[in-house]
N, C-alpha and C positions, 0 to 999 in steps of 0.2 A: 533441491529444486533449482532449476536453471535460473540464472539471473535474468530478470525481466525488465526492470526499469530503473532509470536513474534520472531524476528530474530535479532541478534546482529551483528552489522555491523559497522565497523569503517573505516574511511578513513584517512590514513596518507597522507596528502595533496601532499607532494612532489612526492610520487610514483604515485599518480593518474594523475598528469599533463602529465606524459609521455605516457599515454595510447593511443591506436589506435583510429581512428575515430569511433564514436558510430554508430552501424548499425541502419537502418531504424526501427522506432518503429513498433512493431507488430500491426495488426488490429484484431478486434473482428470478429468472424464468428458467425452469428446469424442463428440458426436453428429454424424455426417457423413451428410447427406441421410437423416435419420431412422433411422440405424443406428449402433451404437457402433463407433468406430474407434480407431486408435492414433495416437500422435504421428508415427510413421513414415509412416502414410497421409497425414497432414496435410502433412508435409514434401514428400512426393512430389507431391501435388496442387499445393502451392504452387510448387514448382520448375518444374512444367509449366504454371503459369498458370491452373489450373482453380478456384482458390478464389474464389467469388463474394462471400461474406460470412462474417463471423465475429462472433458475439455472445457475450460473456462474461457469464454469469449469466442466470437466468430468474426468472419470478415464481413464487410458491408454487403457484398453480393449474397453471402449465405443468409444474412439477416433479412434481406429483401425477399428471398425465397420462403423463409419461415413466416414472414409477414403476410405473404400471399395465402398461406394456409391458415394461420392463426389470427390474423388481423391485429387489432389494437392490443392484444394480450402480449405481443412481442415488444419489448422496450429497446433500450440502447444495446448495441452489439456487445459491449463490455460485460453486460450483466446476464448474458445468455449462457447457460451451462448445458452442454450436450452430454448425455449419459447413455452408454451402450450396455445392454444387459446380456449376459451369457444365455445361450439356449441350454436346454437340459443336457444335451450331449457335450457341448462345450464346457459346461460346468463340471461334468464328470472328468473330462480330460484335464481341465485346469487343476482340479483337486489332486489328481494323480501326479501332475507335474510339481505342484507345490509340496506334496508329501515327499517327493524324491530329492528335494533340495537338501544339501548338506547343512549340518548345524553351523558349521563355520561360516557359510555364506549368509546366514541369518544374523551374524554378529558384527556386521559391517558398522563401523563407527562413522557417524555423520561428520563430514569435514567441517572444521571450525570456520564459520563465515565472518567472524569479527576480526578485523585487522587492528583497529584501535581497541585496546583492552581497558577494563575498569581501572580507574585511578591513574591512567596515563593522560598526559596533556595532548590535546588535539593540535596538529600542525596548522599553522596559519594558512588561510586561503582567501581568495578574493572571488566573490560571487557576482556574476553579471546578471542584472535584472533585464526583463523584457523591455522595459521602458528606457534602457540605456544606462541606468545608474549602476553603481557598484557598491557592494558591501564587503568590508574586510573583517574577518573574525577577530583579529587583534584589536580592532576599534571598538569591539563590544565588551572589552574587559570591564568587569564590575556588574555585568548583567548575566542572568541565567539564560542559557541558549538551548533551544530544542531544535536539533537538526533532523529533518525528516526527508528520507529518500523515497521517491515515488515515480510513476510513469503514467502516461496518458492511457495506456491500454490495460493497466493493472486495476481490475475491479476491486480487490480488497483495499487498495490505496485510495480509490475514489470513494468507496464506502466510508473509509476512515475520515475523509475530509468533511463529510456531512456532520460528523460529531465533534470535530475539532473546535468549531466556533463556540459551542455551548460548554464543552468540557475543559478546553484549554485556553482559548483566547479571552473570552469574556471574564472568567474568574480572575484573570491575571492582568487585566488592563490597568493602566496607571501604576504599574510596578516595574521593577527592573527585569523584565522578561522579554525575550525576542524569539520569534518562531522563524526558522529558516527551512523552507521546503525545497528540496533539491531533486531534480530529475535529470540525471546524466544519460547521455547516449541518444538524445533526441534533439532535433533541430528546433530553432526558434519558431519556424513556420508551423511545425506539428504542435508544439506546445501552445502557441497562440490560439490555434483553432480550438483546442480543448478548453483553454482558459475562457474563451467567449461563452461556451456552454456553462461552465462552472459559475461564472459571474452572474449569468442569468438566474441561476439557482441560489444566488446570495453568497456564494463562496468567493469573496472578493479579497484575495491575498495579492501581494506584490510578487509576481512570479519571476524566476530566473532560470538560466540554462547552464548545464554542464555537459555540453555535447560530446566531449572527448573522454568523459569519465574521470577527469583528473582529481576532482574532489572525492568522488566515490571511492577511488582506489586507495585513498588514505584512511578510509573508515571501514570498508567491508567488501564482501563479495557474496555471491549467491542470490538469494531471493529477497523480494521486497513486499510490502513496505518495511523499512527499518527506521527506528527512532534512536537518536543518541542525545542524551541530556547532559549538558556541560555546566559546571558550576561557574561562579563569577570569575574564576581564574582560568577557565577553559579546560578544566580537568573533567574527564568522563566519569559520571557518577551513576548512570543508569542507562540501559540499552534494551531494546526489544525488537523482535522480528514478527511480522504478521499483524493482521487486524483481529486479534483474539479477544474474546469476551473479557471485559474489565481492564484491558490493556491501557486505554486512555485514562481510566480512573486511577490506575497505579501510577502512570506518568504524572497526572495532576497532583497526586499526593507527594511525589518526589519533588516536584517543582515548588510546592508550598514549603517543604523542609529547607530547600536550598535558598529560597528567598528570605527565610527567617534568619539565616546565618549572617 
């Protein structure tokens, strides 16, 4: 998957604990061939091989056009998914094309997206926060650190944020744990605009920026969200890509293990 977002984000734990209750997690709106559909519809089309394309997120102008047709059913642009379905003739032609592909072409190995490897020590970095403060990784020695890479336009990243307070932050408050959320490749202006909305929903972290991707380039490449869990000496002990089911639960379990050492 193409690299999407890099955002630097740090949580000073004490300030986070005082946040308001997190708002209900947004839901995806599925537009199937210009009509609102359900996940069950998508799964059926997918199982039968009828899904032609799937685009996550739309522009603000596209969202406004959809809102004219569907009204309040359309939410934020990041959570709209456009799905195009093959016609019967297109399905026949696509099946022929797929069948004609060579076996070798189907054995492509996914490029390794992790630059920092398990049991390697992370290079030191300084993260600039939106409020002008800075946090240096080496100053966090003795603490378990979760580094999270995200972006303002990344729906899976934003969905993940709505669960982080209850699954990661609250269970580990008043412990030697720090959350660093990093979005590289975006300006402070872009990040600040999204942060305003997140804070209204109760997701009140201390946000930072990595506009040139300097920190990201020491950790990974490819898709986001990505999470890197460092032990008290800054050594990588767990990593993951995507907002998959049980991912945060797995991270929480690993944090507990590292804090106990």
